[in-house]
N, C-alpha and C positions, 0 to 999 in steps of 0.2 A: 504493500500500500504506500509505503514511503517512496519507493522508486516510481510508482505511478503518479504520485503527487508532484514529485520533482519533474517528471517528464511532461506533465501537463502545464504546471506553472513556471518551471524553470528556476534557475538561480542567476541573478543578474548582479552586475557591478557597475558603478557609476562614479565619475570624477566629482569630487567635492568642489564644484566651481561656484557655488552660491546661486546658481540658476535652477538646477534640477532639484526638486524636492521629492525624495523617494516616498514620503508619506502621502503625497497627492497623486502618485502615478497609478493608473489602473491599466493592467495588461489585458485589454479587450480588443477584439477585432475593430480596426478602423481608428484606434486611438492615436492622437497626435501628442507626442511628448516633446516639450521644448528643451533645448540644450544651448549651452553657450557657444558662440562662434569659435571654431578651432578645437573644441573639446570632443572627446569620443562619445559623449552622451551615455546612453544606457546600452550596455553591451552584455550579451549572454555569456555566462560562464559554462564552458564545455563540461558536460557530465562524463565521469569515467566509464560509465556503461552505456550501451545502446539499448534503450527500452522504447520499443515502438508501440505506442498506445493505439495508433490508428489501425495497426494490424490486429490488435486484440479486439477492437471494435468491429472490424470487418469479419473476423472469425465468429464473434458473437452473433452478428447479424446473419451470417450464413447458417449458423446453427439454428437460429430461430426460424429461418425460412425452411430449412430441411425438416424441422419439427412440425411446422404448420402444414407442409406438404406430405407428412407421414413418411418421408424418405429415410428417417433414422430408425424406423421401427423394424426394418428388415435387415437381416444379417447378410454380410457380403458373401458371394459365392466362394466356397473353399477351394475351388479348382477352376482351371480354364474350361474344362468340359465336364458336363454333368450327364449322368445316366437318366433314363426315362423315370426310374423309380425315384431318384433324387429330385427331379423336376416336380413330380407329383407330391412328394413330401414337402418340398418348399412351398408349393401352392397351398397345401393344407395348413402349413405353419402361417403363411400370410393370411389365410382366412381366419385363423384363430386370433392372430394379433390385431387384425383390423376389423373383426366381426362387429364389435360394439360400435366402432365409428361408422361403419357402413350402415348398420341398423339404425343408428340415431339420425344419420343424414337422410335415410329413406323415409323414416316415420315423421321426422320433424321438418324436413325441407322439401323433398321431392314430392311426397304424396299431397301435402297442402298446395304446393305450387302448381302441380299438374291439374289438380281439381279446380283451383281458382282460375287458371287459364282456360280450361274447358268451359267453366261456367260463364266467363266473360264472352268467349267466342259464341256460345249458344245464345246468350242474351242479345248479342249483336246480329244474330242470324247468319253468321259465317260458317258455323258447323251445325248441321242438323242432328237431331238425336238419332243414335244408331239403334235400330230396333231389330230384334230377331225373334220370330215367333210371338210377336206382340209384347215382348219384354225388352227393356233397355239393356244394352250390352255395357258391361263394366270393363273399362280398359285396365289392363295390368301390365306391369313391366318387371323385368328381372335385373337385379343388381349382380355384380360379380360374385358376391357372397352367396346369393341364391343359386347361381350356376355351379359354384363349387359344391354346395350342399346337394344339388341334384346329381352331380357326378358321384358323390359319396353314397347317396341312396341307390343309384344304379349299380354301383360296385357291390353293395350289400345284396341287392336282388340277384345279381349274376352269381354271387357266391352261393346264395340259397338254391338257385336253380341247378348249379353244379352238384351241390350236396344231394339234392333230391334225385338227380339223374344217377348218382352213384348208388342210390338205394335200390334201384331196379325198376322194372316196368310198372309194378303195382303202385309205387310211390309217384312215378311220373304220370300215371293216369289221373292223379288227383289235381294236376296242374291245368290251368286254363291258359294255354299258350297265347291265343289272341289277346287276352286281357293282360298278360305279362308283357307282350309286345307293345300294347298301347301305353302301359305304365312306363316302360323304359323310354318310349318316345317322348312322353311328357317330362320325365325326369331329366333327359338329355337335351330337351328343347329341340327335338327333331322337327322338320317341317311336316305339316299334316298331309301334304301332297304325296309323300312316299308311302303312305299307309292305305290299305284298302278300306273303303267305308264300312262302318259297322252294320252288319245285317240285323235288322230288327226281326225278332221272332213273333 
């Protein structure tokens, strides 16, 4: 703290010429300090150490920006190349670290913002109500956290299907394969066009 104070305010020396009064000198930007003609006036005394306060301020500003952008929440890659398993594990770790932030942004910012925008556009008549079978369609969106959770649910379902298949034909007969396919498509956000339409009985 002493070094920082010296680096900011400095140590000065002045000639005792009867003109410069050190008690009235204020070291502020744009200050005009009178001095006697031919005198050195107020000169800084060189400090023995090089203490760069501006670099500390820039580092602190960078750190706050990285913290605001959540860039400091993620660990750096431990190697130049990562395997597929390591990529998946890092994605899961990212979801765990940023899950609360994503959830709060979605519930407190995105949902009210999108609802308000749609309400304004409908009141102005620019967006008509979207109706399907006489009922109004509710728009939904998926955050990165929801997609990661969907992949985890799909992985658990696939693991279950593999375990059931290993039990034999009697266990496999208990499965509804079309329903499982529909669930995996929803969990992985697959486009609806790649699936056959559900046959109503």
